[in-house]
ZAMARGU-4260 file (C-alpha; in steps of 0.2 Angstrom, whole numbers, plus 5000, padded with zeros to 4 digits):
<rodrens>
0) 5632/4732/5290 | 5616/4731/5282 | 5606/4715/5282 | 5607/4720/5260 | 5625/4720/5262
5) 5626/4703/5269 | 5633/4689/5258 | 5634/4673/5271 | 5622/4659/5273 | 5603/4667/5275
10) 5599/4652/5287 | 5612/4646/5302 | 5606/4635/5317 | 5619/4627/5327 | 5616/4615/5338
15) 5600/4618/5342 | 5589/4610/5357 | 5568/4616/5361 | 5561/4610/5372 | 5541/4611/5378
20) 5536/4611/5398 | 5521/4605/5405 | 5517/4603/5423 | 5525/4585/5425 | 5541/4586/5414
25) 5552/4595/5403 | 5548/4587/5385 | 5563/4590/5373 | 5558/4591/5354 | 5573/4594/5346
30) 5589/4591/5352 | 5606/4598/5345 | 5601/4601/5329 | 5612/4610/5314 | 5607/4615/5296
35) 5614/4627/5285 | 5604/4637/5271 | 5614/4646/5259 | 5610/4662/5246 | 5594/4653/5235
40) 5598/4636/5241 | 5581/4625/5243 | 5584/4613/5259 | 5572/4598/5263 | 5567/4594/5278
45) 5561/4577/5281 | 5556/4565/5294 | 5541/4554/5302 | 5526/4565/5312 | 5534/4569/5328
50) 5551/4570/5323 | 5553/4590/5327 | 5551/4597/5308 | 5538/4611/5311 | 5544/4613/5328
55) 5561/4619/5320 | 5550/4630/5309 | 5542/4638/5324 | 5559/4641/5331 | 5564/4650/5317
60) 5549/4661/5317 | 5551/4663/5336 | 5533/4657/5339 | 5533/4641/5352 | 5519/4647/5362
65) 5518/4649/5380 | 5525/4633/5384 | 5541/4633/5371 | 5558/4637/5374 | 5574/4637/5365
70) 5587/4629/5380 | 5601/4629/5370 | 5610/4632/5353 | 5607/4646/5342 | 5596/4653/5327
75) 5606/4667/5315 | 5597/4676/5300 | 5607/4684/5290 | 5621/4682/5304 | 5609/4690/5318
80) 5603/4680/5331 | 5584/4678/5330 | 5584/4672/5349 | 5591/4690/5353 | 5581/4700/5345
85) 5569/4709/5352 | 5548/4708/5349 | 5548/4723/5339 | 5564/4718/5329 | 5556/4700/5325
90) 5538/4708/5320 | 5548/4719/5308 | 5555/4703/5301 | 5543/4692/5302 | 5533/4689/5286
95) 5544/4702/5275 | 5561/4695/5278 | 5554/4677/5282 | 5539/4671/5276 | 5529/4653/5281
100) 5515/4644/5271 | 5506/4631/5281 | 5500/4615/5275 | 5480/4622/5277 | 5479/4637/5265
105) 5462/4643/5274 | 5470/4643/5291 | 5482/4656/5284 | 5466/4668/5274 | 5453/4679/5282
110) 5436/4671/5276 | 5426/4689/5277 | 5441/4699/5265 | 5442/4697/5249 | 5458/4690/5242
115) 5466/4707/5236 | 5464/4715/5251 | 5473/4702/5262 | 5487/4704/5250 | 5489/4722/5249
120) 5490/4723/5267 | 5507/4716/5268 | 5517/4730/5260 | 5504/4741/5266 | 5511/4737/5284
125) 5529/4730/5281 | 5534/4744/5270 | 5522/4759/5271 | 5517/4759/5253 | 5501/4766/5245
130) 5487/4757/5241 | 5489/4761/5221 | 5507/4752/5222 | 5500/4738/5235 | 5486/4734/5224
135) 5499/4734/5206 | 5511/4721/5216 | 5496/4710/5222 | 5490/4710/5203 | 5507/4706/5197
140) 5512/4691/5212 | 5495/4683/5207 | 5499/4684/5188 | 5517/4675/5193 | 5507/4663/5203
145) 5499/4659/5187 | 5481/4661/5194 | 5470/4663/5179 | 5460/4681/5177 | 5470/4690/5191
150) 5457/4705/5193 | 5444/4693/5194 | 5457/4682/5209 | 5458/4701/5221 | 5440/4703/5219
155) 5435/4686/5225 | 5432/4680/5244 | 5442/4665/5249 | 5429/4653/5248 | 5427/4657/5231
160) 5442/4648/5228 | 5447/4630/5224 | 5460/4623/5237 | 5475/4623/5225 | 5471/4641/5220
165) 5471/4647/5240 | 5488/4639/5241 | 5493/4650/5227 | 5486/4666/5234 | 5494/4662/5253
170) 5510/4658/5240 | 5507/4675/5233 | 5504/4683/5249 | 5522/4677/5256 | 5532/4682/5241
175) 5523/4701/5240 | 5537/4706/5254 | 5551/4698/5242 | 5557/4689/5258 | 5575/4681/5259
180) 5569/4665/5266 | 5552/4657/5263 | 5547/4644/5277 | 5535/4628/5267 | 5527/4615/5279
185) 5519/4603/5270 | 5512/4615/5257 | 5504/4601/5246 | 5498/4590/5258 | 5479/4593/5255
190) 5479/4595/5237 | 5477/4582/5222 | 5492/4577/5212 | 5492/4587/5197 | 5488/4601/5208
195) 5502/4597/5218 | 5514/4595/5203 | 5509/4615/5196 | 5511/4621/5216 | 5530/4613/5216
200) 5533/4618/5199 | 5529/4637/5202 | 5540/4636/5218 | 5555/4631/5212 | 5553/4645/5196
205) 5548/4658/5210 | 5563/4654/5221 | 5575/4657/5206 | 5565/4671/5200 | 5564/4680/5217
210) 5580/4674/5221 | 5572/4667/5238 | 5579/4654/5250 | 5568/4640/5255 | 5566/4627/5269
215) 5554/4613/5262 | 5547/4603/5277 | 5538/4586/5270 | 5536/4568/5274 | 5537/4565/5253
220) 5554/4561/5248 | 5548/4562/5229 | 5543/4580/5231 | 5560/4585/5241 | 5569/4576/5227
225) 5559/4586/5214 | 5561/4605/5225 | 5576/4602/5233 | 5596/4606/5233 | 5599/4600/5247
230) 5592/4588/5262 | 5591/4584/5279 | 5582/4570/5287 | 5574/4570/5307 | 5571/4556/5317
235) 5565/4560/5334 | 5570/4576/5338 | 5589/4573/5330 | 5596/4579/5312 | 5603/4561/5310
240) 5611/4564/5290 | 5611/4579/5278 | 5619/4579/5263 | 5616/4585/5244 | 5601/4577/5237
245) 5613/4566/5227 | 5623/4561/5242 | 5609/4557/5253 | 5599/4548/5241 | 5610/4540/5232
250) 5625/4537/5246 | 5614/4537/5262 | 5625/4534/5276 | 5613/4533/5291 | 5603/4518/5293
255) 5585/4528/5296 | 5588/4535/5279 | 5590/4516/5271 | 5576/4510/5281 | 5564/4524/5274
260) 5569/4522/5258 | 5563/4501/5260 | 5549/4507/5265 | 5541/4518/5250 | 5534/4510/5234
265) 5548/4514/5220 | 5546/4506/5204 | 5552/4489/5205 | 5544/4485/5222 | 5529/4470/5219
270) 5518/4465/5233 | 5522/4448/5228 | 5540/4446/5223 | 5549/4463/5231 | 5538/4468/5245
275) 5542/4483/5254 | 5552/4483/5270 | 5543/4491/5285 | 5552/4499/5301 | 5551/4487/5315
280) 5545/4496/5331 | 5537/4511/5333 | 5543/4530/5335 | 5548/4534/5352 | 5541/4546/5363
285) 5548/4561/5367 | 5550/4558/5386 | 5554/4539/5382 | 5569/4539/5371 | 5583/4524/5370
290) 5599/4531/5378 | 5613/4531/5364 | 5607/4531/5349 | 5587/4536/5344 | 5587/4524/5330
295) 5595/4509/5339 | 5578/4499/5344 | 5573/4498/5326 | 5592/4496/5319 | 5596/4481/5309
300) 5615/4487/5315 | 5613/4488/5331 | 5626/4485/5343 | 5625/4481/5362 | 5637/4491/5373
305) 5642/4503/5358 | 5627/4513/5350 | 5619/4514/5368 | 5633/4519/5378 | 5635/4537/5373
310) 5627/4553/5365 | 5630/4551/5347 | 5635/4567/5337 | 5635/4571/5319 | 5653/4567/5309
315) 5658/4570/5293 | 5657/4559/5279 | 5672/4561/5270 | 5674/4565/5250 | 5656/4572/5248
320) 5648/4589/5249 | 5645/4594/5267 | 5637/4579/5271 | 5638/4571/5287 | 5627/4557/5298
325) 5622/4552/5315 | 5628/4535/5314 | 5644/4528/5325 | 5644/4512/5312 | 5641/4523/5296
330) 5662/4518/5289 | 5659/4499/5293 | 5641/4494/5286 | 5641/4489/5268 | 5628/4500/5261
335) 5628/4492/5245 | 5623/4475/5251 | 5605/4467/5243 | 5590/4470/5255 | 5588/4455/5264
340) 5572/4448/5255 | 5556/4449/5264 | 5544/4435/5263 | 5538/4433/5245 | 5521/4426/5241
345) 5512/4419/5226 | 5502/4432/5217 | 5485/4426/5219 | 5471/4422/5206 | 5457/4431/5205
350) 5443/4421/5208 | 5422/4425/5202 | 5414/4440/5200 | 5409/4446/5217 | 5406/4463/5212
355) 5398/4468/5194 | 5391/4486/5189 | 5383/4491/5175 | 5378/4509/5168 | 5380/4516/5185
360) 5374/4536/5186 | 5372/4548/5204 | 5364/4562/5201 | 5361/4576/5215 | 5349/4590/5214
365) 5353/4606/5220 | 5345/4623/5224 | 5353/4634/5212 | 5354/4648/5225 | 5359/4636/5238
370) 5357/4649/5251 | 5339/4655/5248 | 5331/4640/5239 | 5324/4644/5224 | 5314/4636/5210
375) 5328/4632/5198 | 5337/4617/5202 | 5353/4612/5195 | 5359/4595/5194 | 5378/4589/5200
380) 5382/4573/5189 | 5394/4565/5201 | 5394/4548/5194 | 5390/4545/5174 | 5389/4529/5169
385) 5401/4519/5176 | 5402/4499/5173 | 5415/4487/5177 | 5418/4471/5187 | 5427/4466/5203
390) 5432/4449/5205 | 5435/4438/5222 | 5452/4439/5228 | 5455/4456/5217 | 5464/4473/5221
395) 5454/4485/5210 | 5462/4503/5212 | 5452/4519/5208 | 5460/4534/5204 | 5457/4552/5200
400) 5458/4569/5206 | 5446/4577/5220 | 5431/4579/5214 | 5430/4566/5202 | 5418/4555/5209
405) 5426/4541/5217 | 5419/4543/5236 | 5403/4546/5228 | 5403/4527/5221 | 5410/4521/5238
410) 5394/4530/5245 | 5382/4521/5233 | 5389/4504/5235 | 5390/4506/5255 | 5371/4511/5255
415) 5373/4527/5261 | 5367/4535/5244 | 5357/4527/5229 | 5360/4527/5214 | 5349/4537/5201
420) 5352/4524/5187 | 5360/4509/5184 | 5365/4493/5192 | 5376/4486/5206 | 5375/4468/5208
425) 5383/4460/5224 | 5385/4442/5222 | 5372/4443/5208 | 5360/4453/5220 | 5355/4470/5215
430) 5356/4482/5228 | 5359/4499/5219 | 5342/4503/5227 | 5343/4498/5243 | 5348/4510/5257
435) 5359/4504/5269 | 5346/4505/5284 | 5335/4493/5273 | 5349/4481/5270 | 5349/4462/5277
440) 5364/4461/5291 | 5372/4448/5278 | 5373/4464/5265 | 5380/4475/5275 | 5394/4466/5284
445) 5398/4458/5265 | 5400/4477/5260 | 5413/4487/5272 | 5425/4503/5273 | 5441/4507/5278
450) 5441/4526/5280 | 5455/4539/5278 | 5456/4546/5295 | 5459/4534/5310 | 5456/4546/5322
455) 5439/4550/5317 | 5433/4533/5315 | 5433/4525/5333 | 5426/4532/5346 | 5435/4541/5359
460) 5427/4535/5376 | 5425/4514/5371 | 5438/4503/5371 | 5447/4495/5357 | 5439/4478/5362
465) 5422/4485/5364 | 5422/4494/5348 | 5426/4477/5338 | 5414/4468/5348 | 5399/4480/5345
470) 5404/4477/5327 | 5400/4458/5329 | 5386/4460/5337 | 5379/4471/5323 | 5385/4459/5313
475) 5377/4445/5320 | 5391/4434/5323 | 5394/4423/5341 | 5379/4416/5352 | 5387/4424/5366
480) 5398/4438/5373 | 5411/4424/5376 | 5410/4420/5357 | 5411/4438/5352 | 5426/4441/5363
485) 5436/4424/5359 | 5432/4432/5339 | 5439/4451/5345 | 5456/4443/5353 | 5458/4433/5334
490) 5454/4448/5325 | 5467/4458/5335 | 5479/4444/5331 | 5475/4445/5313 | 5478/4465/5312
495) 5495/4462/5322 | 5490/4470/5338 | 5495/4463/5356 | 5479/4456/5365 | 5482/4468/5379
500) 5477/4483/5368 | 5459/4475/5367 | 5458/4485/5385 | 5463/4501/5379 | 5457/4518/5373
505) 5461/4525/5357 | 5469/4539/5362 | 5482/4528/5367 | 5485/4521/5351 | 5495/4528/5337
510) 5490/4534/5321 | 5492/4516/5312 | 5487/4507/5327 | 5470/4516/5328 | 5470/4510/5307
515) 5474/4494/5311 | 5459/4494/5321 | 5449/4500/5308 | 5455/4485/5297 | 5449/4473/5311
520) 5434/4479/5311 | 5432/4481/5294 | 5435/4461/5292 | 5426/4456/5307 | 5409/4450/5298
525) 5422/4442/5285 | 5417/4455/5271 | 5418/4450/5252 | 5422/4469/5248 | 5434/4481/5257
530) 5432/4497/5252 | 5448/4506/5258 | 5447/4524/5255 | 5464/4533/5255 | 5468/4521/5271
535) 5487/4525/5272 | 5487/4544/5267 | 5485/4550/5285 | 5499/4539/5290 | 5518/4541/5290
540) 5527/4532/5276 | 5536/4520/5287 | 5519/4514/5295 | 5511/4515/5276 | 5522/4500/5273
545) 5517/4492/5287 | 5498/4494/5285 | 5497/4491/5266 | 5504/4473/5268 | 5495/4469/5283
550) 5478/4473/5272 | 5487/4464/5256 | 5491/4448/5269 | 5470/4449/5276 | 5465/4449/5259
555) 5476/4437/5252 | 5469/4425/5270 | 5452/4430/5268 | 5451/4431/5249 | 5441/4448/5250
560) 5439/4460/5234 | 5449/4475/5238 | 5444/4492/5230 | 5455/4503/5234 | 5453/4523/5231
565) 5468/4532/5232 | 5476/4547/5222 | 5494/4540/5226 | 5500/4532/5210 | 5517/4524/5218
570) 5505/4513/5230 | 5492/4508/5216 | 5506/4502/5207 | 5511/4492/5221 | 5496/4484/5227
575) 5482/4483/5215 | 5480/4472/5202 | 5469/4482/5190 | 5467/4502/5191 | 5452/4510/5185
580) 5454/4529/5180 | 5439/4543/5186 | 5438/4560/5177 | 5422/4571/5183 | 5410/4556/5185
585) 5416/4546/5171 | 5428/4530/5170 | 5441/4537/5158 | 5452/4522/5157 | 5452/4503/5165
590) 5466/4488/5164 | 5478/4477/5171 | 5490/4489/5181 | 5505/4484/5169 | 5495/4491/5155
595) 5486/4507/5162 | 5506/4510/5168 | 5515/4510/5149 | 5507/4517/5134 | 5496/4519/5127
600) 5487/4530/5139 | 5470/4539/5142 | 5480/4557/5139 | 5474/4562/5159 | 5484/4545/5166
605) 5496/4551/5156 | 5496/4569/5164 | 5494/4560/5182 | 5508/4550/5179 | 5519/4562/5176
610) 5514/4573/5191 | 5518/4559/5204 | 5535/4564/5213 | 5548/4548/5213 | 5561/4546/5225
615) 5573/4539/5213 | 5587/4550/5205 | 5590/4537/5190 | 5569/4541/5187 | 5566/4552/5170
620) 5551/4559/5170 | 5539/4569/5154 | 5535/4582/5162 | 5517/4586/5160 | 5507/4602/5171
625) 5489/4601/5169 | 5482/4618/5167 | 5465/4624/5174 | 5456/4616/5187 | 5443/4601/5187
630) 5428/4610/5180 | 5410/4609/5190 | 5402/4592/5190 | 5386/4605/5190 | 5391/4611/5175
635) 5402/4601/5164 | 5408/4603/5148 | 5402/4597/5131 | 5410/4582/5123 | 5425/4575/5131
640) 5426/4577/5150 | 5442/4581/5149 | 5443/4591/5135 | 5447/4609/5144 | 5464/4602/5148
645) 5468/4591/5136 | 5487/4591/5130 | 5480/4580/5115 | 5467/4588/5110 | 5471/4598/5095
650) 5477/4582/5086 | 5457/4576/5086 | 5450/4583/5067 | 5433/4591/5067 | 5432/4596/5084
655) 5425/4580/5090 | 5433/4584/5108 | 5419/4598/5109 | 5404/4591/5104 | 5404/4573/5107
660) 5407/4560/5124 | 5421/4547/5117 | 5416/4530/5118 | 5423/4517/5129 | 5435/4506/5117
665) 5447/4491/5119 | 5465/4492/5116 | 5470/4474/5121 | 5464/4461/5131 | 5455/4471/5145
670) 5462/4486/5143 | 5449/4501/5138 | 5452/4518/5136 | 5437/4533/5136 | 5445/4544/5120
675) 5444/4550/5103 | 5463/4548/5099 | 5466/4539/5084 | 5475/4521/5083 | 5489/4527/5078
680) 5489/4543/5087 | 5488/4532/5105 | 5503/4520/5098 | 5513/4534/5096 | 5515/4538/5116
685) 5529/4537/5123 | 5530/4530/5142 | 5530/4545/5155 | 5543/4538/5168 | 5561/4529/5163
690) 5574/4523/5170 | 5589/4531/5164 | 5601/4519/5158 | 5619/4519/5170
</rodrens>
């Protein structure tokens, strides 16, 4: 029988165990893992960093490096055991029958080779087709992945494409040989939410067109809900629950799955009335796993002498579609019991205005020919007439796609850049033209930042305690070394880290713990304003909840103004008091969170809301996919900055959007929108997100 006649499961993994061998010990990365993917089916694989998702994918590709080995079980592709294939047989299958798309598109593209040539290589190597046919096929797939001007794309180098375009090329490359199985390892993590929505849409359509089966690895449950038919949840090397999307989302039968859902900000979560429930404790290291159930030490239903007494196998959940759980007690737990309320808090009342921005502009001059200089200069308009206020104890979220000017504004506020025009008043003192080296200690300590990636912000050769003491020295806090030592220990208490962590090196800390050190440092000088630039996007879902709530708690106690820069609108909705939406350097909408998340919206806000994946089967969303990429700030379109991608543009008479920048106008209270749409048109907008009737 040839593989083309094969009609069984495309992928069958049975009791797979994978270990990595170091000089010291064997480290089991995946244990007793089973899953089946049928033809045309999309299977989601979710779990925290280090749970073994990517190791499973590399096991399928038989690409575990010199230290990795499959030590048990089997991986069958179209009925043939991959473990038993020769290197030559595997070479024939990889890239043609099984293709993989990685998280970082540039890692898969050759920077020195044109896109067309890279795409043509696939069928020429795997199928021996001639150059003409390979080019025709490359043109077809580039058209299929909805890239503009396919001919130009084929003649471009990777660096001439945006991140979203690069990822589409990588998808096109994977589809060139029409594989039976496509493995996607976090393919949209590095992309903006609007680009992510378009790529996910594309992957679903192409899966249907080519009949490709998919294994979709992600930590984003909302994304898996939108792309997959079935789901497998992993924890610490094991599959803990598997089943159809509906079964796992609505009739979950494992405590870890339940804990994951409780730690993500779904619609209805509220930082004061219905706070998120973080998963207690930490993820176990592979060589320190507990006996019995791996999730036992963090589980609300743990029973000593039972859950830790034996290895636990997957057990079938009766009555559902291939639904199974690795829990001894799943039939005894009341899964519909209400959540035990976490501590609710009073909503804080914002105080006086701490920060006032008025007509702020930040332009950069760059040489028209960046490589060779030249006399012609071009201007990049990174921030264009920003005006807003932020008050004491308030959380103002700043949202928008990459390149909209969020981080440029943060740099100007921090003094890392100076403003081109306009004013920044901090407690009525003008600071827009004062670079950080010229600012006094008080101003520097008053405006602090928590960065996106906790791994890059700590000095790897200095202990945690020393790094916090260093910040205290810079801020001039404490008269003696002993005073600073005491204050450092208090700051560790503040961010809920054990005091003995003062003597630890950064490499001994997890990502969430490092981010807590970053927060301790930011609050060391009694900051008036903390700019949090995507502070939880590099962290796991379960850790995000703990770090977010920690930030909120410190802010309440210290009465800090928090400027929260993010593209994750679920977290923004959960924690912000007000939201400012930016596009191509402009503020296009600003207002209280409830106002911004309900119609009328700016057309860009409407598209952003529609793009956010929500892990809730009862949600109905309006489907809006933005065409095209954000225009360049070096060459912005005339008129309204959003007009090149706006779906409402033809409803404005007289071509006004093409010629005039719209005025900022008040809709109600403090809710303002920069748009030419008439009051009646704005009033006719429907909600993007609806909770479906039961």
